[in-house]
C-alpha positions in Angstrom: 0.0 0.1 0.0 1.2 3.5 -0.9 2.0 6.0 1.8 0.8 9.5 1.8 4.0 10.8 0.3 4.0 8.2 -2.4 0.6 8.7 -3.4 1.4 12.6 -3.9 0.3 14.0 -0.3 1.5 17.3 0.4 4.9 16.6 2.3 4.2 18.8 5.3 7.7 18.1 6.6 9.5 19.1 3.3 7.4 21.8 1.6 10.2 22.6 -0.7 9.7 19.3 -2.4 6.1 20.1 -2.9 7.1 23.3 -4.8 9.6 21.2 -6.8 6.7 18.9 -7.6 4.9 21.8 -8.9 7.9 23.0 -10.9 8.1 19.6 -12.5 4.5 19.8 -13.6 4.7 23.1 -15.0 8.0 22.0 -16.9 6.0 18.8 -18.1 3.2 20.8 -19.4 5.5 23.7 -20.8 7.5 20.9 -22.9 4.0 19.6 -24.1 2.7 23.0 -25.2 5.9 24.2 -26.8 6.5 20.5 -28.8 3.2 20.6 -30.1 1.9 21.8 -33.4 -1.8 20.9 -32.2 -4.0 23.9 -31.4 -6.1 21.5 -29.4 -3.0 20.2 -27.4 -1.6 23.8 -26.9 -4.9 24.8 -25.8 -5.1 22.1 -23.0 -1.5 22.5 -21.9 -1.8 26.1 -21.9 -5.1 26.0 -19.9 -3.0 23.7 -17.1 -0.1 25.9 -17.1 -2.5 28.9 -16.1 -4.1 27.0 -13.6 -1.2 25.6 -11.9 0.8 28.9 -11.9 -2.3 30.6 -10.4 -2.2 28.2 -7.6 1.5 28.0 -7.2 2.1 31.9 -7.3 -0.4 32.2 -4.7 1.1 29.7 -2.4 4.5 31.1 -2.9 3.5 34.6 -2.4 1.1 34.3 0.6 2.9 31.6 2.6 6.1 30.5 1.5 8.2 33.8 0.6 7.2 35.5 4.0 8.0 32.5 5.8 11.8 32.1 4.3 12.4 35.8 3.8 14.9 36.2 6.5 17.1 33.8 4.9 17.7 36.2 2.0 15.6 38.9 1.6 17.0 40.4 -1.4 16.6 37.3 -3.2 13.1 36.8 -2.1 12.3 40.4 -3.0 13.7 39.4 -6.6 11.4 36.3 -6.8 8.6 38.6 -5.6 9.3 41.1 -8.6 9.4 37.9 -11.0 6.0 37.0 -9.8 4.5 40.3 -10.5 5.8 40.1 -14.2 4.3 36.4 -14.4 0.9 37.7 -12.6 0.7 40.4 -15.3 1.0 37.7 -17.9 -1.4 35.5 -16.3 -3.7 38.3 -16.0 -3.6 39.0 -19.6 -3.7 35.6 -20.8 -7.1 35.0 -18.6 -8.5 37.8 -20.5 -8.0 36.3 -24.1 -8.8 33.1 -25.8 -5.8 30.7 -26.0 -7.1 30.4 -29.7 -6.0 34.2 -30.3 -3.0 34.2 -32.3 -1.4 36.6 -29.8 -1.9 34.3 -27.0 0.9 31.9 -28.4 3.6 34.7 -28.0 2.3 35.5 -24.6 2.3 31.9 -23.6 5.6 31.5 -24.8 6.9 34.8 -22.9 5.2 33.3 -19.9 7.0 29.8 -20.2 10.3 31.5 -20.7 9.9 34.0 -17.7 8.6 31.0 -15.4 11.4 28.4 -16.4 14.1 31.2 -15.9 12.4 31.6 -12.2 12.0 28.1 -11.4 15.8 27.5 -12.3 16.8 30.2 -10.2 14.7 29.4 -7.2 15.9 25.8 -7.3 19.6 26.6 -7.7 19.8 29.7 -5.4 16.9 29.8 -2.9 15.9 26.0 -2.0 19.7 25.3 -1.3 19.8 28.1 1.1 16.7 27.1 2.8 18.0 23.4 3.4 21.3 24.9 4.6 19.7 27.2 7.0 18.3 24.0 9.0 15.2 25.5 10.0 12.1 23.2 10.8 9.9 23.5 7.8 6.9 21.9 9.1 4.9 24.7 10.5 5.4 26.5 7.1 4.7 23.1 5.4 1.4 22.9 7.4 0.3 26.5 6.6 1.3 25.5 2.8 -1.0 22.5 2.8 -3.9 24.4 4.6 -3.6 27.2 2.1 -3.4 24.9 -1.0 -6.7 23.0 0.3 -8.5 25.8 0.7 -7.6 27.3 -2.7 -8.5 24.0 -4.2 -11.9 24.2 -2.3 -12.6 27.4 -3.4 -11.7 26.9 -7.0 -14.0 23.8 -6.9 -17.0 26.1 -5.5 -16.5 28.3 -8.3 -16.3 25.8 -11.0 -19.7 24.1 -9.7 -21.2 27.4 -9.3 -21.4 27.3 -5.5 -19.9 30.7 -5.1 -21.6 33.3 -7.4 -19.2 36.1 -8.4 -20.5 39.7 -7.7 
């Protein structure tokens, strides 16, 4: 029988692993998008990329970055600036159809920006966090709860339980 960790549960004692898992998923979707000539595949992968980045960005911005800021404030500040650029691209893409010819250019810009951000986060910030020797369980529990609330809210919006005003 698979343990929670093997089954994909949020690793509360190692939240960086959860972020890396998200990064891996975005990289795989980006490859699928970039390697395809099919408009349908691009639309499906693009939609999944946007959804994943919305969730991942909120998680990092709301919980993770504030919790690890003291390890390297300037580096975390730079990552927050990266997020502002990505958030602008996400907002633009959310407002248009992925069938729009201009959306492909924006999606490629988004993928490029996110790929560079992921690479730097994994090579510069994550090793510093591991080297700091801080107990990450409290941060992981907050991240798990935040992610669960985001998923729950998205599900309610999707099924119409929450009406936008």
